[in-house]
N, C-alpha and C positions, 0 to 999 in steps of 0.2 A: 352457276352464274349463268345459264343460260335465260332463266328468268330476268335478271336485271338486263341483261343485252336487250333483249325485248321491250321492255319498259322503256329504256333508255332510246329505242329507237322509234318507239310510239310519241314520247315527248317531243323528239327531234321532229317529226311529222308534223305535230301540233303547233310546234312552234314556227314551221316554216309558213302556216295557214295563213291566208290573209283574212281580216275581222273586217275589211270595209263593205263588204256587199251581203252581211248575213241576214236571217229573217231573225224574227224574234224566237223561234223556235230552235233556228241553228246556235245562236247565242246562249240559251238555256243550255242545251245540250253539250255546247263547249265548256262551259263554265263548269258544269258537272263532269265532263272527261277530265277537265284540268285538274279539278279535285281529288278527282280518282288516281291521277298521276303520280300529283304529288304525295301523296298519300302510301303510295306503293312506294315510292322512291324515298320516302321517310323510313320505313320497314329497314330497307337496306341500309340506309345512311346511321341509323341508330347501333348496327352490329359493326361497321367497319369505319365510321368518321370520315368518309372520304370525301374531302374538299370539291371534288368536280361532281358528285352528287349534290351538293350545297348548289354550286353555281347552276345547276341544271334548273335543280327547285325553286331558285330566285327567279330564273328567265321564265318558268312555267305561271310562276306565282303574278309576275309582273304583267305577262297577258291576260290572265285571267283577271286582274284587277282592271285592266282597260274594258274587258269583256262587261262585268260587274257593273263598270260606270257608264257604259251606254246602255247596261238594262235601268239603272236607276235614273235615268236621265230620261228615258222614256215614258216611265211612270212617277214623276215627280210634277 
């Protein structure tokens, strides 16, 4: 269970980060990091079906979508 606690802490730290002054490369790396966090939490969610894990995944996904939206805006 130590691994899931570390992943949840990473997710919490990611959620607290500001996306306002990110450079393009920061946005790309943040988007990739968010994807990795969601996928790793999903592995534990499949086994436990814990609703709190689903809530964390939704929060991270929402933030990732905002970052991706800014990336698309820049290149359209």
